[in-house]
BALOBA-1460 file (C-alpha; in Angstrom, 3 decimals):
// residues 278
<rec num="1" residu="m" x="76.138" y="245.711" z="111.202"/>
<rec num="2" residu="l" x="79.836" y="245.042" z="110.621"/>
<rec num="3" residu="i" x="80.997" y="241.982" z="108.685"/>
<rec num="4" residu="s" x="84.497" y="240.608" z="109.056"/>
<rec num="5" residu="v" x="85.896" y="239.850" z="105.587"/>
<rec num="6" residu="p" x="88.950" y="237.578" z="105.172"/>
<rec num="7" residu="a" x="91.905" y="239.509" z="103.778"/>
<rec num="8" residu="d" x="92.347" y="237.102" z="100.871"/>
<rec num="9" residu="l" x="88.685" y="237.198" z="99.769"/>
<rec num="10" residu="v" x="88.037" y="238.924" z="96.445"/>
<rec num="11" residu="l" x="84.466" y="240.239" z="96.277"/>
<rec num="12" residu="p" x="82.559" y="240.883" z="93.040"/>
<rec num="13" residu="h" x="83.574" y="244.097" z="91.268"/>
<rec num="14" residu="t" x="79.923" y="245.069" z="90.755"/>
<rec num="15" residu="l" x="76.922" y="244.848" z="93.033"/>
<rec num="16" residu="g" x="75.033" y="243.315" z="90.127"/>
<rec num="17" residu="a" x="77.236" y="240.256" z="90.468"/>
<rec num="18" residu="l" x="75.434" y="239.379" z="93.717"/>
<rec num="19" residu="w" x="72.065" y="238.670" z="92.079"/>
<rec num="20" residu="h" x="72.160" y="235.471" z="90.039"/>
<rec num="21" residu="h" x="70.776" y="231.931" z="90.025"/>
<rec num="22" residu="g" x="67.533" y="232.992" z="91.718"/>
<rec num="23" residu="k" x="69.271" y="234.161" z="94.904"/>
<rec num="24" residu="d" x="68.890" y="237.572" z="96.501"/>
<rec num="25" residu="s" x="72.519" y="237.432" z="97.599"/>
<rec num="26" residu="l" x="75.506" y="235.165" z="97.916"/>
<rec num="27" residu="s" x="77.158" y="234.556" z="101.258"/>
<rec num="28" residu="l" x="80.810" y="235.415" z="101.770"/>
<rec num="29" residu="s" x="81.516" y="231.728" z="102.403"/>
<rec num="30" residu="e" x="79.962" y="230.773" z="99.046"/>
<rec num="31" residu="l" x="82.117" y="233.330" z="97.260"/>
<rec num="32" residu="a" x="85.249" y="232.196" z="99.075"/>
<rec num="33" residu="m" x="84.652" y="228.503" z="98.269"/>
<rec num="34" residu="r" x="84.332" y="228.953" z="94.518"/>
<rec num="35" residu="p" x="87.284" y="227.281" z="92.762"/>
<rec num="36" residu="h" x="86.844" y="229.448" z="89.675"/>
<rec num="37" residu="k" x="86.360" y="233.078" z="88.647"/>
<rec num="38" residu="t" x="83.678" y="234.241" z="86.215"/>
<rec num="39" residu="l" x="83.661" y="237.358" z="84.043"/>
<rec num="40" residu="r" x="80.619" y="238.514" z="82.067"/>
<rec num="41" residu="g" x="80.730" y="241.308" z="79.512"/>
<rec num="42" residu="h" x="78.836" y="243.079" z="76.744"/>
<rec num="43" residu="i" x="80.534" y="244.620" z="73.695"/>
<rec num="44" residu="h" x="78.838" y="247.114" z="71.354"/>
<rec num="45" residu="y" x="79.697" y="247.052" z="67.639"/>
<rec num="46" residu="t" x="79.261" y="250.489" z="66.000"/>
<rec num="47" residu="s" x="79.921" y="251.927" z="62.546"/>
<rec num="48" residu="s" x="82.458" y="254.652" z="61.713"/>
<rec num="49" residu="k" x="81.331" y="255.003" z="58.098"/>
<rec num="50" residu="p" x="80.249" y="258.457" z="56.856"/>
<rec num="51" residu="g" x="76.581" y="258.996" z="57.594"/>
<rec num="52" residu="r" x="76.490" y="256.028" z="59.985"/>
<rec num="53" residu="e" x="78.870" y="257.235" z="62.703"/>
<rec num="54" residu="g" x="77.937" y="255.692" z="66.042"/>
<rec num="55" residu="v" x="75.126" y="253.538" z="64.638"/>
<rec num="56" residu="e" x="75.018" y="250.158" z="66.375"/>
<rec num="57" residu="r" x="75.715" y="247.377" z="63.882"/>
<rec num="58" residu="g" x="76.036" y="244.430" z="66.258"/>
<rec num="59" residu="r" x="76.793" y="243.228" z="69.747"/>
<rec num="60" residu="e" x="78.582" y="240.492" z="71.672"/>
<rec num="61" residu="h" x="77.747" y="238.949" z="75.038"/>
<rec num="62" residu="f" x="80.472" y="236.822" z="76.580"/>
<rec num="63" residu="t" x="81.214" y="234.806" z="79.692"/>
<rec num="64" residu="i" x="84.719" y="233.739" z="80.714"/>
<rec num="65" residu="t" x="85.408" y="231.078" z="83.330"/>
<rec num="66" residu="v" x="88.934" y="230.969" z="84.780"/>
<rec num="67" residu="h" x="89.745" y="227.764" z="86.678"/>
<rec num="68" residu="g" x="92.173" y="227.315" z="89.536"/>
<rec num="69" residu="d" x="94.665" y="225.446" z="87.328"/>
<rec num="70" residu="g" x="94.767" y="228.279" z="84.775"/>
<rec num="71" residu="r" x="92.370" y="226.773" z="82.218"/>
<rec num="72" residu="r" x="89.858" y="229.254" z="80.856"/>
<rec num="73" residu="t" x="86.751" y="228.980" z="78.706"/>
<rec num="74" residu="l" x="85.163" y="231.730" z="76.605"/>
<rec num="75" residu="r" x="81.469" y="231.486" z="75.711"/>
<rec num="76" residu="a" x="80.530" y="234.205" z="73.220"/>
<rec num="77" residu="h" x="77.277" y="235.050" z="71.446"/>
<rec num="78" residu="c" x="77.991" y="237.403" z="68.531"/>
<rec num="79" residu="e" x="75.478" y="239.311" z="66.385"/>
<rec num="80" residu="i" x="76.287" y="241.323" z="63.234"/>
<rec num="81" residu="d" x="73.250" y="243.163" z="61.859"/>
<rec num="82" residu="d" x="74.674" y="244.164" z="58.454"/>
<rec num="83" residu="e" x="73.113" y="242.083" z="55.666"/>
<rec num="84" residu="p" x="73.371" y="239.190" z="55.442"/>
<rec num="85" residu="n" x="73.219" y="239.185" z="59.220"/>
<rec num="86" residu="v" x="75.523" y="236.871" z="61.180"/>
<rec num="87" residu="l" x="74.755" y="235.009" z="64.407"/>
<rec num="88" residu="r" x="77.622" y="233.068" z="65.958"/>
<rec num="89" residu="d" x="77.888" y="231.020" z="69.150"/>
<rec num="90" residu="v" x="81.403" y="230.078" z="70.224"/>
<rec num="91" residu="t" x="82.824" y="228.047" z="73.105"/>
<rec num="92" residu="l" x="86.634" y="228.143" z="73.260"/>
<rec num="93" residu="t" x="88.912" y="226.628" z="75.923"/>
<rec num="94" residu="k" x="92.594" y="227.405" z="76.537"/>
<rec num="95" residu="n" x="95.054" y="225.858" z="78.991"/>
<rec num="96" residu="q" x="97.205" y="227.760" z="81.486"/>
<rec num="97" residu="n" x="99.690" y="228.566" z="78.699"/>
<rec num="98" residu="w" x="96.942" y="229.962" z="76.439"/>
<rec num="99" residu="d" x="97.187" y="226.956" z="74.086"/>
<rec num="100" residu="t" x="93.868" y="226.071" z="72.447"/>
<rec num="101" residu="l" x="92.401" y="222.812" z="73.780"/>
<rec num="102" residu="d" x="89.011" y="222.625" z="72.073"/>
<rec num="103" residu="a" x="86.221" y="224.748" z="70.631"/>
<rec num="104" residu="f" x="82.694" y="224.652" z="69.262"/>
<rec num="105" residu="v" x="81.267" y="227.109" z="66.706"/>
<rec num="106" residu="r" x="77.682" y="227.385" z="65.470"/>
<rec num="107" residu="l" x="77.014" y="229.836" z="62.622"/>
<rec num="108" residu="s" x="73.854" y="231.338" z="61.124"/>
<rec num="109" residu="l" x="74.010" y="233.552" z="58.012"/>
<rec num="110" residu="g" x="71.052" y="235.548" z="56.733"/>
<rec num="111" residu="d" x="68.958" y="233.910" z="59.465"/>
<rec num="112" residu="e" x="69.658" y="230.470" z="57.967"/>
<rec num="113" residu="q" x="71.765" y="227.698" z="59.472"/>
<rec num="114" residu="q" x="75.270" y="227.829" z="57.967"/>
<rec num="115" residu="g" x="77.050" y="225.147" z="59.981"/>
<rec num="116" residu="s" x="78.299" y="223.882" z="63.326"/>
<rec num="117" residu="s" x="81.632" y="222.258" z="64.149"/>
<rec num="118" residu="w" x="83.644" y="220.914" z="67.082"/>
<rec num="119" residu="f" x="87.436" y="221.310" z="67.194"/>
<rec num="120" residu="y" x="90.138" y="219.496" z="69.180"/>
<rec num="121" residu="f" x="93.808" y="220.515" z="69.347"/>
<rec num="122" residu="g" x="96.548" y="218.026" z="70.207"/>
<rec num="123" residu="d" x="100.330" y="218.294" z="70.230"/>
<rec num="124" residu="t" x="100.731" y="217.228" z="66.590"/>
<rec num="125" residu="g" x="97.488" y="218.232" z="64.933"/>
<rec num="126" residu="a" x="93.953" y="219.581" z="65.100"/>
<rec num="127" residu="d" x="90.730" y="217.709" z="64.370"/>
<rec num="128" residu="c" x="87.310" y="218.966" z="63.317"/>
<rec num="129" residu="e" x="83.963" y="217.178" z="63.277"/>
<rec num="130" residu="g" x="81.379" y="219.322" z="61.568"/>
<rec num="131" residu="w" x="78.484" y="220.015" z="59.281"/>
<rec num="132" residu="t" x="78.137" y="222.980" z="56.919"/>
<rec num="133" residu="h" x="75.550" y="223.971" z="54.338"/>
<rec num="134" residu="e" x="78.137" y="223.650" z="51.553"/>
<rec num="135" residu="r" x="79.923" y="220.439" z="52.585"/>
<rec num="136" residu="g" x="77.411" y="218.481" z="54.594"/>
<rec num="137" residu="r" x="78.835" y="216.205" z="57.308"/>
<rec num="138" residu="f" x="82.659" y="216.050" z="57.371"/>
<rec num="139" residu="s" x="85.701" y="215.085" z="59.446"/>
<rec num="140" residu="e" x="89.090" y="216.700" z="58.903"/>
<rec num="141" residu="h" x="92.588" y="216.749" z="60.397"/>
<rec num="142" residu="e" x="95.353" y="219.330" z="60.035"/>
<rec num="143" residu="a" x="98.849" y="218.275" z="61.120"/>
<rec num="144" residu="y" x="101.484" y="220.628" z="62.517"/>
<rec num="145" residu="d" x="104.932" y="220.413" z="64.109"/>
<rec num="146" residu="e" x="103.972" y="222.729" z="66.964"/>
<rec num="147" residu="r" x="100.682" y="224.102" z="68.197"/>
<rec num="148" residu="p" x="99.576" y="227.231" z="66.326"/>
<rec num="149" residu="a" x="99.905" y="230.313" z="68.515"/>
<rec num="150" residu="i" x="96.471" y="231.479" z="67.372"/>
<rec num="151" residu="f" x="93.153" y="229.807" z="66.556"/>
<rec num="152" residu="g" x="90.744" y="232.376" z="65.146"/>
<rec num="153" residu="t" x="87.078" y="231.753" z="65.969"/>
<rec num="154" residu="h" x="85.916" y="235.364" z="65.285"/>
<rec num="155" residu="p" x="84.436" y="236.725" z="68.543"/>
<rec num="156" residu="i" x="85.958" y="240.140" z="69.271"/>
<rec num="157" residu="q" x="86.785" y="238.850" z="72.760"/>
<rec num="158" residu="g" x="88.552" y="235.946" z="71.044"/>
<rec num="159" residu="d" x="90.677" y="238.479" z="69.142"/>
<rec num="160" residu="a" x="91.580" y="240.030" z="72.495"/>
<rec num="161" residu="w" x="92.706" y="236.635" z="73.818"/>
<rec num="162" residu="h" x="95.130" y="236.209" z="70.899"/>
<rec num="163" residu="l" x="97.199" y="239.048" z="72.357"/>
<rec num="164" residu="s" x="98.137" y="236.915" z="75.364"/>
<rec num="165" residu="v" x="100.816" y="235.258" z="73.203"/>
<rec num="166" residu="i" x="102.709" y="238.532" z="72.655"/>
<rec num="167" residu="d" x="106.033" y="238.757" z="74.533"/>
<rec num="168" residu="r" x="106.010" y="242.253" z="76.057"/>
<rec num="169" residu="s" x="109.309" y="241.877" z="77.913"/>
<rec num="170" residu="e" x="111.139" y="244.026" z="75.344"/>
<rec num="171" residu="g" x="108.552" y="246.784" z="75.418"/>
<rec num="172" residu="p" x="106.835" y="248.200" z="72.329"/>
<rec num="173" residu="k" x="107.702" y="246.034" z="69.343"/>
<rec num="174" residu="v" x="106.283" y="244.554" z="66.129"/>
<rec num="175" residu="h" x="105.849" y="240.758" z="66.252"/>
<rec num="176" residu="t" x="105.461" y="238.506" z="63.209"/>
<rec num="177" residu="f" x="103.426" y="235.290" z="63.244"/>
<rec num="178" residu="d" x="103.538" y="232.587" z="60.588"/>
<rec num="179" residu="r" x="100.473" y="230.728" z="59.360"/>
<rec num="180" residu="f" x="97.832" y="229.835" z="61.916"/>
<rec num="181" residu="l" x="94.433" y="228.145" z="61.969"/>
<rec num="182" residu="m" x="90.994" y="229.740" z="61.817"/>
<rec num="183" residu="t" x="87.376" y="228.619" z="61.476"/>
<rec num="184" residu="s" x="86.849" y="230.986" z="58.522"/>
<rec num="185" residu="l" x="88.963" y="233.355" z="56.420"/>
<rec num="186" residu="d" x="85.973" y="235.636" z="55.890"/>
<rec num="187" residu="h" x="86.475" y="238.872" z="57.846"/>
<rec num="188" residu="r" x="83.040" y="238.477" z="59.441"/>
<rec num="189" residu="g" x="83.606" y="234.778" z="60.053"/>
<rec num="190" residu="a" x="80.607" y="234.141" z="57.803"/>
<rec num="191" residu="t" x="81.813" y="230.892" z="56.192"/>
<rec num="192" residu="g" x="82.471" y="227.399" z="57.517"/>
<rec num="193" residu="p" x="83.062" y="226.709" z="60.331"/>
<rec num="194" residu="s" x="85.962" y="224.376" z="59.498"/>
<rec num="195" residu="l" x="89.765" y="224.199" z="59.859"/>
<rec num="196" residu="v" x="91.479" y="226.630" z="57.477"/>
<rec num="197" residu="w" x="95.049" y="227.920" z="57.440"/>
<rec num="198" residu="h" x="95.689" y="231.656" z="57.381"/>
<rec num="199" residu="d" x="98.799" y="231.316" z="55.223"/>
<rec num="200" residu="p" x="99.905" y="234.966" z="54.864"/>
<rec num="201" residu="g" x="100.708" y="235.107" z="58.561"/>
<rec num="202" residu="m" x="100.217" y="238.321" z="60.495"/>
<rec num="203" residu="i" x="102.029" y="241.135" z="62.283"/>
<rec num="204" residu="i" x="100.925" y="242.375" z="65.700"/>
<rec num="205" residu="e" x="102.429" y="245.494" z="67.252"/>
<rec num="206" residu="f" x="102.576" y="246.001" z="71.007"/>
<rec num="207" residu="i" x="102.218" y="249.762" z="71.385"/>
<rec num="208" residu="g" x="102.320" y="250.197" z="75.154"/>
<rec num="209" residu="e" x="100.413" y="250.655" z="78.397"/>
<rec num="210" residu="e" x="97.637" y="253.216" z="78.829"/>
<rec num="211" residu="t" x="94.714" y="254.082" z="81.076"/>
<rec num="212" residu="i" x="91.441" y="254.340" z="79.160"/>
<rec num="213" residu="t" x="87.764" y="254.902" z="79.916"/>
<rec num="214" residu="v" x="84.999" y="252.958" z="78.171"/>
<rec num="215" residu="g" x="81.339" y="252.377" z="78.927"/>
<rec num="216" residu="a" x="82.239" y="249.679" z="81.462"/>
<rec num="217" residu="g" x="84.583" y="251.984" z="83.417"/>
<rec num="218" residu="t" x="88.212" y="253.114" z="83.617"/>
<rec num="219" residu="f" x="90.919" y="250.479" z="83.216"/>
<rec num="220" residu="d" x="94.668" y="250.006" z="82.967"/>
<rec num="221" residu="a" x="95.083" y="248.796" z="79.398"/>
<rec num="222" residu="l" x="97.508" y="247.226" z="76.943"/>
<rec num="223" residu="h" x="97.403" y="248.708" z="73.441"/>
<rec num="224" residu="f" x="98.086" y="246.565" z="70.345"/>
<rec num="225" residu="c" x="97.569" y="246.756" z="66.600"/>
<rec num="226" residu="y" x="96.923" y="243.932" z="64.156"/>
<rec num="227" residu="g" x="98.578" y="244.929" z="60.887"/>
<rec num="228" residu="e" x="100.547" y="248.069" z="60.034"/>
<rec num="229" residu="r" x="99.452" y="250.877" z="62.354"/>
<rec num="230" residu="g" x="98.670" y="254.089" z="60.508"/>
<rec num="231" residu="s" x="98.447" y="252.384" z="57.130"/>
<rec num="232" residu="t" x="95.850" y="253.814" z="54.750"/>
<rec num="233" residu="a" x="95.344" y="250.431" z="53.072"/>
<rec num="234" residu="q" x="91.636" y="249.790" z="52.537"/>
<rec num="235" residu="g" x="91.923" y="246.009" z="52.657"/>
<rec num="236" residu="s" x="89.550" y="243.563" z="51.019"/>
<rec num="237" residu="n" x="87.553" y="240.560" z="52.176"/>
<rec num="238" residu="e" x="87.918" y="238.990" z="48.733"/>
<rec num="239" residu="t" x="91.747" y="239.066" z="48.889"/>
<rec num="240" residu="n" x="91.943" y="238.313" z="52.646"/>
<rec num="241" residu="e" x="93.686" y="241.647" z="53.317"/>
<rec num="242" residu="h" x="92.519" y="242.985" z="56.667"/>
<rec num="243" residu="p" x="92.797" y="246.738" z="57.346"/>
<rec num="244" residu="p" x="94.681" y="247.915" z="60.475"/>
<rec num="245" residu="y" x="92.887" y="246.789" z="63.643"/>
<rec num="246" residu="e" x="93.814" y="248.517" z="66.922"/>
<rec num="247" residu="v" x="92.848" y="246.792" z="70.161"/>
<rec num="248" residu="w" x="92.968" y="247.738" z="73.860"/>
<rec num="249" residu="v" x="92.695" y="244.954" z="76.476"/>
<rec num="250" residu="t" x="92.801" y="244.857" z="80.263"/>
<rec num="251" residu="a" x="96.291" y="244.800" z="81.778"/>
<rec num="252" residu="d" x="95.314" y="242.407" z="84.596"/>
<rec num="253" residu="g" x="96.270" y="239.227" z="82.739"/>
<rec num="254" residu="e" x="92.697" y="238.407" z="81.670"/>
<rec num="255" residu="f" x="92.954" y="240.173" z="78.272"/>
<rec num="256" residu="v" x="89.366" y="241.393" z="78.312"/>
<rec num="257" residu="l" x="88.504" y="243.519" z="75.269"/>
<rec num="258" residu="l" x="88.064" y="247.173" z="76.251"/>
<rec num="259" residu="k" x="87.810" y="248.796" z="72.850"/>
<rec num="260" residu="a" x="88.934" y="248.301" z="69.265"/>
<rec num="261" residu="q" x="88.782" y="250.124" z="65.961"/>
<rec num="262" residu="v" x="89.239" y="249.018" z="62.366"/>
<rec num="263" residu="t" x="89.960" y="251.439" z="59.523"/>
<rec num="264" residu="g" x="89.935" y="250.804" z="55.760"/>
<rec num="265" residu="y" x="86.865" y="249.385" z="54.093"/>
<rec num="266" residu="m" x="85.452" y="248.105" z="57.407"/>
<rec num="267" residu="m" x="85.344" y="251.380" z="59.422"/>
<rec num="268" residu="t" x="83.968" y="249.911" z="62.640"/>
<rec num="269" residu="q" x="84.480" y="250.245" z="66.393"/>
<rec num="270" residu="y" x="83.962" y="247.973" z="69.376"/>
<rec num="271" residu="e" x="83.523" y="248.985" z="73.028"/>
<rec num="272" residu="l" x="83.043" y="247.123" z="76.302"/>
<rec num="273" residu="v" x="79.924" y="248.643" z="77.853"/>
<rec num="274" residu="s" x="79.498" y="246.383" z="80.882"/>
<rec num="275" residu="l" x="81.624" y="243.950" z="82.882"/>
<rec num="276" residu="e" x="80.905" y="241.830" z="85.937"/>
<rec num="277" residu="v" x="83.572" y="239.862" z="87.789"/>
<rec num="278" residu="h" x="82.529" y="237.150" z="90.243"/>
């Protein structure tokens, strides 16, 4: 049986994308009428430390919804097994210019509730309504003259989204960012969540375009590095010095995390092992 498919219809990239919501299949008309696109992925966290090479130390399941007007929402469930274990649920929404609109973060540390907070970003400041184990119930506001380019919520896919703000028009180049806001300065995101400034700023290097293969397949990729590439600095969570962090993301404008690696005291790797696009 032959089916006529409209030329402008984009079908799911995987057959698995056809079996959801209790249906055996989705009709072509249902797919064509959707005003949004959905991406679902799974990232493995593995160790690079001597004696633990390749051992899984965590995982991340994420869903991204991209709306017709360019808004996009990330929903990420993150698990870090290293003691004390971390469980984090994040919902983060950006507008068509990749400006943060709002977010929600719920955090568990050592299998105990650490906190949960809601964040709103306006043109002149950010607001947080939250509760944490240390502070109890709180409300806070951080003013700024212009929206921070980055809001760090700690999913690895969230780190991949930060790279959307890099101007690649001049090719490979090192970019410097001033202070920006995060939910936690802890490298595992294991404190808060609240509004905190990352005052030292950060450098991000755009290295170039590559084609790479990961568990989820072969992709055209953009290669970046947070921090000084090739540096042997060990870094320290106590001093908020992060070791070099190389990241590869999809080159299709969605900035989906493909793989990443951190050296120094962290010695960890991340890899996209599955991806569905609806």
